[in-house]
Biotite code that builds the C-alpha atoms (Angstrom):
import biotite.structure as struc

atoms = struc.array([
    struc.Atom([-22.929, -6.416, 7.979], chain_id="A", res_id=1, res_name="MET", atom_name="CA", element="C"),
    struc.Atom([-19.942, -4.692, 9.612], chain_id="A", res_id=2, res_name="PRO", atom_name="CA", element="C"),
    struc.Atom([-16.931, -4.417, 7.545], chain_id="A", res_id=3, res_name="PHE", atom_name="CA", element="C"),
    struc.Atom([-13.285, -3.783, 8.511], chain_id="A", res_id=4, res_name="SER", atom_name="CA", element="C"),
    struc.Atom([-10.451, -4.392, 6.113], chain_id="A", res_id=5, res_name="LEU", atom_name="CA", element="C"),
    struc.Atom([-7.590, -2.833, 8.370], chain_id="A", res_id=6, res_name="GLY", atom_name="CA", element="C"),
    struc.Atom([-7.463, -5.435, 11.073], chain_id="A", res_id=7, res_name="THR", atom_name="CA", element="C"),
    struc.Atom([-7.486, -8.413, 8.733], chain_id="A", res_id=8, res_name="VAL", atom_name="CA", element="C"),
    struc.Atom([-5.348, -7.229, 5.844], chain_id="A", res_id=9, res_name="TRP", atom_name="CA", element="C"),
    struc.Atom([-2.590, -5.225, 7.511], chain_id="A", res_id=10, res_name="LEU", atom_name="CA", element="C"),
    struc.Atom([-1.991, -7.787, 10.117], chain_id="A", res_id=11, res_name="GLY", atom_name="CA", element="C"),
    struc.Atom([-1.093, -10.160, 7.226], chain_id="A", res_id=12, res_name="ALA", atom_name="CA", element="C"),
    struc.Atom([0.589, -7.641, 4.985], chain_id="A", res_id=13, res_name="LEU", atom_name="CA", element="C"),
    struc.Atom([2.856, -5.761, 7.367], chain_id="A", res_id=14, res_name="LEU", atom_name="CA", element="C"),
    struc.Atom([5.054, -8.660, 7.891], chain_id="A", res_id=15, res_name="ILE", atom_name="CA", element="C"),
    struc.Atom([8.731, -8.087, 8.610], chain_id="A", res_id=16, res_name="ALA", atom_name="CA", element="C"),
    struc.Atom([10.318, -5.950, 5.840], chain_id="A", res_id=17, res_name="ALA", atom_name="CA", element="C"),
    struc.Atom([13.583, -7.223, 4.038], chain_id="A", res_id=18, res_name="PRO", atom_name="CA", element="C"),
    struc.Atom([16.859, -6.386, 5.826], chain_id="A", res_id=19, res_name="VAL", atom_name="CA", element="C"),
    struc.Atom([18.552, -3.981, 3.372], chain_id="A", res_id=20, res_name="PHE", atom_name="CA", element="C"),
    struc.Atom([22.244, -3.743, 2.936], chain_id="A", res_id=21, res_name="ALA", atom_name="CA", element="C"),
    struc.Atom([23.438, -0.213, 3.136], chain_id="A", res_id=22, res_name="GLN", atom_name="CA", element="C"),
    struc.Atom([25.654, -0.537, -0.038], chain_id="A", res_id=23, res_name="ASP", atom_name="CA", element="C"),
    struc.Atom([27.590, 2.502, -0.698], chain_id="A", res_id=24, res_name="LEU", atom_name="CA", element="C"),
    struc.Atom([26.278, 4.633, -3.652], chain_id="A", res_id=25, res_name="PRO", atom_name="CA", element="C"),
    struc.Atom([29.313, 4.846, -5.860], chain_id="A", res_id=26, res_name="THR", atom_name="CA", element="C"),
    struc.Atom([27.474, 5.534, -9.114], chain_id="A", res_id=27, res_name="SER", atom_name="CA", element="C"),
    struc.Atom([24.023, 6.625, -10.326], chain_id="A", res_id=28, res_name="PRO", atom_name="CA", element="C"),
    struc.Atom([21.507, 3.642, -10.295], chain_id="A", res_id=29, res_name="VAL", atom_name="CA", element="C"),
    struc.Atom([19.267, 2.633, -13.266], chain_id="A", res_id=30, res_name="THR", atom_name="CA", element="C"),
    struc.Atom([15.677, 3.418, -13.356], chain_id="A", res_id=31, res_name="ASP", atom_name="CA", element="C"),
    struc.Atom([14.614, -0.126, -13.328], chain_id="A", res_id=32, res_name="SER", atom_name="CA", element="C"),
    struc.Atom([16.285, -0.606, -9.894], chain_id="A", res_id=33, res_name="ALA", atom_name="CA", element="C"),
    struc.Atom([13.741, 1.871, -8.395], chain_id="A", res_id=34, res_name="LEU", atom_name="CA", element="C"),
    struc.Atom([10.546, 1.176, -10.128], chain_id="A", res_id=35, res_name="GLU", atom_name="CA", element="C"),
    struc.Atom([8.803, -0.661, -7.379], chain_id="A", res_id=36, res_name="PHE", atom_name="CA", element="C"),
    struc.Atom([5.655, 1.674, -6.985], chain_id="A", res_id=37, res_name="GLU", atom_name="CA", element="C"),
    struc.Atom([2.566, -0.401, -7.832], chain_id="A", res_id=38, res_name="PRO", atom_name="CA", element="C"),
    struc.Atom([0.967, 0.723, -11.151], chain_id="A", res_id=39, res_name="GLN", atom_name="CA", element="C"),
    struc.Atom([-2.316, 1.149, -9.449], chain_id="A", res_id=40, res_name="LEU", atom_name="CA", element="C"),
    struc.Atom([-3.753, 4.544, -9.661], chain_id="A", res_id=41, res_name="MET", atom_name="CA", element="C"),
    struc.Atom([-6.274, 6.082, -7.348], chain_id="A", res_id=42, res_name="LEU", atom_name="CA", element="C"),
    struc.Atom([-9.620, 5.808, -8.988], chain_id="A", res_id=43, res_name="GLN", atom_name="CA", element="C"),
    struc.Atom([-12.316, 8.402, -8.192], chain_id="A", res_id=44, res_name="ASP", atom_name="CA", element="C"),
    struc.Atom([-15.402, 6.650, -6.927], chain_id="A", res_id=45, res_name="ILE", atom_name="CA", element="C"),
    struc.Atom([-18.415, 8.800, -7.783], chain_id="A", res_id=46, res_name="PRO", atom_name="CA", element="C"),
    struc.Atom([-20.315, 10.568, -5.144], chain_id="A", res_id=47, res_name="ASP", atom_name="CA", element="C"),
    struc.Atom([-23.816, 9.689, -4.546], chain_id="A", res_id=48, res_name="LEU", atom_name="CA", element="C"),
    struc.Atom([-26.443, 11.803, -6.343], chain_id="A", res_id=49, res_name="PRO", atom_name="CA", element="C"),
    struc.Atom([-27.884, 14.967, -4.858], chain_id="A", res_id=50, res_name="GLU", atom_name="CA", element="C"),
    struc.Atom([-28.919, 13.819, -1.352], chain_id="A", res_id=51, res_name="LEU", atom_name="CA", element="C"),
    struc.Atom([-26.320, 14.550, 1.123], chain_id="A", res_id=52, res_name="ALA", atom_name="CA", element="C"),
    struc.Atom([-25.296, 11.559, 3.243], chain_id="A", res_id=53, res_name="ILE", atom_name="CA", element="C"),
    struc.Atom([-23.310, 12.329, 6.325], chain_id="A", res_id=54, res_name="THR", atom_name="CA", element="C"),
    struc.Atom([-21.442, 9.738, 8.404], chain_id="A", res_id=55, res_name="THR", atom_name="CA", element="C"),
    struc.Atom([-19.316, 9.856, 11.407], chain_id="A", res_id=56, res_name="GLU", atom_name="CA", element="C"),
    struc.Atom([-16.564, 12.496, 11.101], chain_id="A", res_id=57, res_name="PRO", atom_name="CA", element="C"),
    struc.Atom([-13.918, 9.996, 12.180], chain_id="A", res_id=58, res_name="GLU", atom_name="CA", element="C"),
    struc.Atom([-14.415, 8.194, 8.883], chain_id="A", res_id=59, res_name="ALA", atom_name="CA", element="C"),
    struc.Atom([-13.884, 11.296, 6.917], chain_id="A", res_id=60, res_name="THR", atom_name="CA", element="C"),
    struc.Atom([-10.910, 12.376, 8.981], chain_id="A", res_id=61, res_name="GLU", atom_name="CA", element="C"),
    struc.Atom([-9.476, 8.940, 8.467], chain_id="A", res_id=62, res_name="ALA", atom_name="CA", element="C"),
    struc.Atom([-9.653, 9.198, 4.774], chain_id="A", res_id=63, res_name="VAL", atom_name="CA", element="C"),
    struc.Atom([-8.033, 12.660, 4.684], chain_id="A", res_id=64, res_name="GLU", atom_name="CA", element="C"),
    struc.Atom([-5.330, 11.559, 6.951], chain_id="A", res_id=65, res_name="LYS", atom_name="CA", element="C"),
    struc.Atom([-4.586, 8.473, 4.781], chain_id="A", res_id=66, res_name="ALA", atom_name="CA", element="C"),
    struc.Atom([-4.468, 10.646, 1.682], chain_id="A", res_id=67, res_name="LYS", atom_name="CA", element="C"),
    struc.Atom([-2.042, 12.894, 3.269], chain_id="A", res_id=68, res_name="ARG", atom_name="CA", element="C"),
    struc.Atom([0.309, 10.138, 4.290], chain_id="A", res_id=69, res_name="ARG", atom_name="CA", element="C"),
    struc.Atom([0.033, 8.741, 0.754], chain_id="A", res_id=70, res_name="LEU", atom_name="CA", element="C"),
    struc.Atom([1.034, 12.137, -0.801], chain_id="A", res_id=71, res_name="ASP", atom_name="CA", element="C"),
    struc.Atom([3.794, 12.468, 1.541], chain_id="A", res_id=72, res_name="GLN", atom_name="CA", element="C"),
    struc.Atom([5.085, 8.900, 0.792], chain_id="A", res_id=73, res_name="ALA", atom_name="CA", element="C"),
    struc.Atom([4.876, 9.601, -2.929], chain_id="A", res_id=74, res_name="ARG", atom_name="CA", element="C"),
    struc.Atom([6.759, 12.928, -2.515], chain_id="A", res_id=75, res_name="GLY", atom_name="CA", element="C"),
    struc.Atom([9.452, 11.319, -0.506], chain_id="A", res_id=76, res_name="LYS", atom_name="CA", element="C"),
    struc.Atom([9.797, 8.540, -3.046], chain_id="A", res_id=77, res_name="GLN", atom_name="CA", element="C"),
    struc.Atom([10.253, 10.984, -5.847], chain_id="A", res_id=78, res_name="ALA", atom_name="CA", element="C"),
    struc.Atom([12.969, 12.994, -3.776], chain_id="A", res_id=79, res_name="ARG", atom_name="CA", element="C"),
    struc.Atom([14.921, 9.814, -2.791], chain_id="A", res_id=80, res_name="TRP", atom_name="CA", element="C"),
    struc.Atom([14.833, 8.438, -6.267], chain_id="A", res_id=81, res_name="GLN", atom_name="CA", element="C"),
    struc.Atom([16.443, 11.589, -7.704], chain_id="A", res_id=82, res_name="LYS", atom_name="CA", element="C"),
    struc.Atom([19.010, 11.422, -4.819], chain_id="A", res_id=83, res_name="LEU", atom_name="CA", element="C"),
    struc.Atom([19.852, 7.851, -5.519], chain_id="A", res_id=84, res_name="ALA", atom_name="CA", element="C"),
    struc.Atom([20.315, 8.598, -9.293], chain_id="A", res_id=85, res_name="LYS", atom_name="CA", element="C"),
    struc.Atom([22.825, 11.300, -8.145], chain_id="A", res_id=86, res_name="GLN", atom_name="CA", element="C"),
    struc.Atom([24.680, 8.775, -6.007], chain_id="A", res_id=87, res_name="GLY", atom_name="CA", element="C"),
    struc.Atom([23.637, 10.481, -2.759], chain_id="A", res_id=88, res_name="VAL", atom_name="CA", element="C"),
    struc.Atom([21.636, 7.681, -1.247], chain_id="A", res_id=89, res_name="LEU", atom_name="CA", element="C"),
    struc.Atom([22.000, 3.892, -1.647], chain_id="A", res_id=90, res_name="SER", atom_name="CA", element="C"),
    struc.Atom([19.716, 1.847, -3.737], chain_id="A", res_id=91, res_name="ARG", atom_name="CA", element="C"),
    struc.Atom([18.254, 0.070, -0.733], chain_id="A", res_id=92, res_name="SER", atom_name="CA", element="C"),
    struc.Atom([17.203, 3.397, 0.764], chain_id="A", res_id=93, res_name="GLU", atom_name="CA", element="C"),
    struc.Atom([15.431, 4.520, -2.313], chain_id="A", res_id=94, res_name="ALA", atom_name="CA", element="C"),
    struc.Atom([13.746, 1.173, -2.930], chain_id="A", res_id=95, res_name="GLU", atom_name="CA", element="C"),
    struc.Atom([12.400, 1.188, 0.566], chain_id="A", res_id=96, res_name="SER", atom_name="CA", element="C"),
    struc.Atom([10.255, 4.203, -0.298], chain_id="A", res_id=97, res_name="CYS", atom_name="CA", element="C"),
    struc.Atom([8.163, 2.034, -2.699], chain_id="A", res_id=98, res_name="ALA", atom_name="CA", element="C"),
    struc.Atom([7.050, -0.142, 0.111], chain_id="A", res_id=99, res_name="ILE", atom_name="CA", element="C"),
    struc.Atom([6.097, 2.867, 2.059], chain_id="A", res_id=100, res_name="ASP", atom_name="CA", element="C"),
    struc.Atom([3.921, 4.152, -0.990], chain_id="A", res_id=101, res_name="VAL", atom_name="CA", element="C"),
    struc.Atom([2.280, 0.799, -1.454], chain_id="A", res_id=102, res_name="ALA", atom_name="CA", element="C"),
    struc.Atom([1.455, 0.584, 2.347], chain_id="A", res_id=103, res_name="THR", atom_name="CA", element="C"),
    struc.Atom([0.022, 4.123, 2.284], chain_id="A", res_id=104, res_name="ALA", atom_name="CA", element="C"),
    struc.Atom([-2.139, 3.283, -0.640], chain_id="A", res_id=105, res_name="LEU", atom_name="CA", element="C"),
    struc.Atom([-3.548, 0.236, 0.995], chain_id="A", res_id=106, res_name="VAL", atom_name="CA", element="C"),
    struc.Atom([-4.361, 2.314, 4.117], chain_id="A", res_id=107, res_name="ARG", atom_name="CA", element="C"),
    struc.Atom([-6.055, 4.953, 2.128], chain_id="A", res_id=108, res_name="HIS", atom_name="CA", element="C"),
    struc.Atom([-8.177, 2.528, 0.049], chain_id="A", res_id=109, res_name="GLU", atom_name="CA", element="C"),
    struc.Atom([-9.216, 0.703, 3.246], chain_id="A", res_id=110, res_name="GLN", atom_name="CA", element="C"),
    struc.Atom([-10.228, 4.091, 4.815], chain_id="A", res_id=111, res_name="ALA", atom_name="CA", element="C"),
    struc.Atom([-12.295, 4.942, 1.765], chain_id="A", res_id=112, res_name="ARG", atom_name="CA", element="C"),
    struc.Atom([-13.971, 1.618, 1.733], chain_id="A", res_id=113, res_name="ALA", atom_name="CA", element="C"),
    struc.Atom([-14.817, 1.879, 5.512], chain_id="A", res_id=114, res_name="GLU", atom_name="CA", element="C"),
    struc.Atom([-16.246, 5.527, 4.906], chain_id="A", res_id=115, res_name="GLN", atom_name="CA", element="C"),
    struc.Atom([-18.480, 4.203, 2.094], chain_id="A", res_id=116, res_name="LEU", atom_name="CA", element="C"),
    struc.Atom([-19.679, 1.202, 4.105], chain_id="A", res_id=117, res_name="ARG", atom_name="CA", element="C"),
    struc.Atom([-20.875, 3.610, 6.694], chain_id="A", res_id=118, res_name="LEU", atom_name="CA", element="C"),
    struc.Atom([-22.355, 5.824, 4.071], chain_id="A", res_id=119, res_name="GLN", atom_name="CA", element="C"),
    struc.Atom([-24.222, 2.699, 2.693], chain_id="A", res_id=120, res_name="LEU", atom_name="CA", element="C"),
    struc.Atom([-25.614, 1.890, 6.092], chain_id="A", res_id=121, res_name="GLU", atom_name="CA", element="C"),
    struc.Atom([-26.951, 5.461, 6.567], chain_id="A", res_id=122, res_name="ALA", atom_name="CA", element="C"),
    struc.Atom([-28.578, 5.224, 3.104], chain_id="A", res_id=123, res_name="VAL", atom_name="CA", element="C"),
    struc.Atom([-30.288, 2.014, 3.871], chain_id="A", res_id=124, res_name="ARG", atom_name="CA", element="C"),
    struc.Atom([-31.510, 3.417, 7.154], chain_id="A", res_id=125, res_name="GLN", atom_name="CA", element="C"),
    struc.Atom([-33.114, 6.386, 5.070], chain_id="A", res_id=126, res_name="ARG", atom_name="CA", element="C"),
    struc.Atom([-34.595, 3.980, 2.770], chain_id="A", res_id=127, res_name="ILE", atom_name="CA", element="C"),
    struc.Atom([-36.089, 1.916, 5.398], chain_id="A", res_id=128, res_name="ALA", atom_name="CA", element="C"),
    struc.Atom([-37.658, 5.121, 6.878], chain_id="A", res_id=129, res_name="GLY", atom_name="CA", element="C"),
    struc.Atom([-39.197, 6.219, 3.532], chain_id="A", res_id=130, res_name="GLY", atom_name="CA", element="C"),
    struc.Atom([-36.860, 9.143, 3.096], chain_id="A", res_id=131, res_name="ASN", atom_name="CA", element="C"),
    struc.Atom([-34.868, 7.902, 0.213], chain_id="A", res_id=132, res_name="ALA", atom_name="CA", element="C"),
    struc.Atom([-35.282, 6.022, -3.040], chain_id="A", res_id=133, res_name="ASP", atom_name="CA", element="C"),
    struc.Atom([-34.075, 2.455, -3.504], chain_id="A", res_id=134, res_name="ALA", atom_name="CA", element="C"),
    struc.Atom([-31.947, 3.603, -6.459], chain_id="A", res_id=135, res_name="THR", atom_name="CA", element="C"),
    struc.Atom([-29.817, 5.688, -4.027], chain_id="A", res_id=136, res_name="LEU", atom_name="CA", element="C"),
    struc.Atom([-29.141, 2.458, -2.109], chain_id="A", res_id=137, res_name="GLY", atom_name="CA", element="C"),
    struc.Atom([-28.102, 0.753, -5.351], chain_id="A", res_id=138, res_name="GLU", atom_name="CA", element="C"),
    struc.Atom([-25.617, 3.593, -6.048], chain_id="A", res_id=139, res_name="ALA", atom_name="CA", element="C"),
    struc.Atom([-24.222, 3.572, -2.533], chain_id="A", res_id=140, res_name="ALA", atom_name="CA", element="C"),
    struc.Atom([-23.677, -0.295, -2.683], chain_id="A", res_id=141, res_name="GLU", atom_name="CA", element="C"),
    struc.Atom([-21.992, 0.052, -5.933], chain_id="A", res_id=142, res_name="ALA", atom_name="CA", element="C"),
    struc.Atom([-19.620, 2.643, -4.684], chain_id="A", res_id=143, res_name="SER", atom_name="CA", element="C"),
    struc.Atom([-18.841, 0.655, -1.607], chain_id="A", res_id=144, res_name="TRP", atom_name="CA", element="C"),
    struc.Atom([-18.068, -2.495, -3.670], chain_id="A", res_id=145, res_name="LYS", atom_name="CA", element="C"),
    struc.Atom([-15.833, -0.472, -5.995], chain_id="A", res_id=146, res_name="SER", atom_name="CA", element="C"),
    struc.Atom([-13.945, 0.699, -2.993], chain_id="A", res_id=147, res_name="ALA", atom_name="CA", element="C"),
    struc.Atom([-13.480, -2.847, -1.579], chain_id="A", res_id=148, res_name="VAL", atom_name="CA", element="C"),
    struc.Atom([-12.222, -3.972, -4.861], chain_id="A", res_id=149, res_name="ALA", atom_name="CA", element="C"),
    struc.Atom([-9.678, -1.150, -5.017], chain_id="A", res_id=150, res_name="LEU", atom_name="CA", element="C"),
    struc.Atom([-8.528, -2.034, -1.596], chain_id="A", res_id=151, res_name="ALA", atom_name="CA", element="C"),
    struc.Atom([-8.049, -5.607, -2.365], chain_id="A", res_id=152, res_name="GLU", atom_name="CA", element="C"),
    struc.Atom([-6.146, -4.580, -5.477], chain_id="A", res_id=153, res_name="GLU", atom_name="CA", element="C"),
    struc.Atom([-3.885, -2.395, -3.455], chain_id="A", res_id=154, res_name="ALA", atom_name="CA", element="C"),
    struc.Atom([-3.135, -5.060, -0.957], chain_id="A", res_id=155, res_name="ALA", atom_name="CA", element="C"),
    struc.Atom([-2.218, -7.479, -3.711], chain_id="A", res_id=156, res_name="THR", atom_name="CA", element="C"),
    struc.Atom([0.165, -4.868, -5.187], chain_id="A", res_id=157, res_name="LYS", atom_name="CA", element="C"),
    struc.Atom([1.700, -4.384, -1.734], chain_id="A", res_id=158, res_name="LEU", atom_name="CA", element="C"),
    struc.Atom([2.627, -7.974, -1.365], chain_id="A", res_id=159, res_name="LEU", atom_name="CA", element="C"),
    struc.Atom([4.064, -8.009, -4.833], chain_id="A", res_id=160, res_name="ALA", atom_name="CA", element="C"),
    struc.Atom([6.150, -4.884, -4.073], chain_id="A", res_id=161, res_name="THR", atom_name="CA", element="C"),
    struc.Atom([7.426, -6.400, -0.870], chain_id="A", res_id=162, res_name="ARG", atom_name="CA", element="C"),
    struc.Atom([8.347, -9.635, -2.698], chain_id="A", res_id=163, res_name="ARG", atom_name="CA", element="C"),
    struc.Atom([10.104, -7.914, -5.598], chain_id="A", res_id=164, res_name="GLU", atom_name="CA", element="C"),
    struc.Atom([12.027, -5.744, -3.260], chain_id="A", res_id=165, res_name="SER", atom_name="CA", element="C"),
    struc.Atom([13.135, -8.742, -1.145], chain_id="A", res_id=166, res_name="ALA", atom_name="CA", element="C"),
    struc.Atom([14.265, -10.495, -4.307], chain_id="A", res_id=167, res_name="GLU", atom_name="CA", element="C"),
    struc.Atom([16.447, -7.432, -5.361], chain_id="A", res_id=168, res_name="VAL", atom_name="CA", element="C"),
    struc.Atom([17.709, -7.184, -1.841], chain_id="A", res_id=169, res_name="ASN", atom_name="CA", element="C"),
    struc.Atom([18.855, -10.818, -1.763], chain_id="A", res_id=170, res_name="LEU", atom_name="CA", element="C"),
    struc.Atom([20.661, -10.454, -5.005], chain_id="A", res_id=171, res_name="GLN", atom_name="CA", element="C"),
    struc.Atom([22.377, -7.392, -3.606], chain_id="A", res_id=172, res_name="ARG", atom_name="CA", element="C"),
    struc.Atom([23.325, -9.248, -0.529], chain_id="A", res_id=173, res_name="HIS", atom_name="CA", element="C"),
    struc.Atom([24.939, -12.083, -2.645], chain_id="A", res_id=174, res_name="ARG", atom_name="CA", element="C"),
    struc.Atom([27.041, -9.737, -4.575], chain_id="A", res_id=175, res_name="ARG", atom_name="CA", element="C"),
    struc.Atom([28.109, -7.981, -1.357], chain_id="A", res_id=176, res_name="LEU", atom_name="CA", element="C"),
    struc.Atom([28.858, -11.149, 0.227], chain_id="A", res_id=177, res_name="ARG", atom_name="CA", element="C"),
    struc.Atom([30.935, -12.227, -2.661], chain_id="A", res_id=178, res_name="SER", atom_name="CA", element="C"),
    struc.Atom([32.896, -9.014, -2.330], chain_id="A", res_id=179, res_name="ALA", atom_name="CA", element="C"),
    struc.Atom([33.247, -9.625, 1.641], chain_id="A", res_id=180, res_name="GLY", atom_name="CA", element="C"),
    struc.Atom([31.080, -6.638, 2.438], chain_id="A", res_id=181, res_name="LEU", atom_name="CA", element="C"),
    struc.Atom([28.319, -8.311, 4.371], chain_id="A", res_id=182, res_name="VAL", atom_name="CA", element="C"),
    struc.Atom([28.534, -10.972, 6.910], chain_id="A", res_id=183, res_name="SER", atom_name="CA", element="C"),
    struc.Atom([26.989, -14.646, 6.344], chain_id="A", res_id=184, res_name="PRO", atom_name="CA", element="C"),
    struc.Atom([24.319, -13.771, 8.893], chain_id="A", res_id=185, res_name="GLY", atom_name="CA", element="C"),
    struc.Atom([23.297, -10.653, 6.920], chain_id="A", res_id=186, res_name="GLN", atom_name="CA", element="C"),
    struc.Atom([22.935, -12.824, 3.917], chain_id="A", res_id=187, res_name="LEU", atom_name="CA", element="C"),
    struc.Atom([20.756, -15.486, 5.728], chain_id="A", res_id=188, res_name="LYS", atom_name="CA", element="C"),
    struc.Atom([18.610, -12.792, 6.989], chain_id="A", res_id=189, res_name="ARG", atom_name="CA", element="C"),
    struc.Atom([17.997, -11.487, 3.458], chain_id="A", res_id=190, res_name="ALA", atom_name="CA", element="C"),
    struc.Atom([17.224, -15.037, 2.384], chain_id="A", res_id=191, res_name="GLU", atom_name="CA", element="C"),
    struc.Atom([14.801, -15.624, 5.222], chain_id="A", res_id=192, res_name="ALA", atom_name="CA", element="C"),
    struc.Atom([12.970, -12.263, 4.579], chain_id="A", res_id=193, res_name="ALA", atom_name="CA", element="C"),
    struc.Atom([12.267, -13.560, 1.048], chain_id="A", res_id=194, res_name="LEU", atom_name="CA", element="C"),
    struc.Atom([11.349, -16.972, 2.077], chain_id="A", res_id=195, res_name="LEU", atom_name="CA", element="C"),
    struc.Atom([8.810, -15.653, 4.563], chain_id="A", res_id=196, res_name="LYS", atom_name="CA", element="C"),
    struc.Atom([7.084, -13.518, 1.900], chain_id="A", res_id=197, res_name="LEU", atom_name="CA", element="C"),
    struc.Atom([7.023, -16.541, -0.461], chain_id="A", res_id=198, res_name="GLN", atom_name="CA", element="C"),
    struc.Atom([5.573, -18.742, 2.195], chain_id="A", res_id=199, res_name="SER", atom_name="CA", element="C"),
    struc.Atom([2.936, -16.140, 2.914], chain_id="A", res_id=200, res_name="SER", atom_name="CA", element="C"),
    struc.Atom([1.896, -16.250, -0.796], chain_id="A", res_id=201, res_name="ASP", atom_name="CA", element="C"),
    struc.Atom([1.727, -20.099, -0.645], chain_id="A", res_id=202, res_name="LEU", atom_name="CA", element="C"),
    struc.Atom([-0.452, -19.930, 2.426], chain_id="A", res_id=203, res_name="ALA", atom_name="CA", element="C"),
    struc.Atom([-3.101, -17.758, 0.877], chain_id="A", res_id=204, res_name="LYS", atom_name="CA", element="C"),
])
């Protein structure tokens, strides 16, 4: 059965990001203010035993491309967190990197799941033609299901990261509004961004 995660999930997940106030970084920020990256580690999905299974090169390229973007997002997050602690960047700028990391992680896991789906189809065709043992099909299916589970977990973490970031952003806007540093309209947009994320959670 054809399986595509990207179209369904990313359309729901990549909703409007919070409107961040560019508060001036006057002092180093705390670690807790920047710890938005999901505590989801990339898990190695075991390769299929012995028999080489080839799939469309586009699937492999998509996984490699997604992994490069994930590495780049994580590298940028580490650099920007350091700059924020030094007072060079604002909190909102550093916090936005966490959403980039979570989004890149979702795309990587989705690409991996699609690659393994294609691999599973290839294995099933070999089994049907008498060129592979049924145990290989079981291993391929288990690997694909593991990848799907990881992609779903990454998607959940992305939503949580967006929501937490929006909550912190709203708190910041309220403080800045009290100090007369943002307009009522900016505060309303921050409130609307959080409400939209909360409504999305309720609709699930």
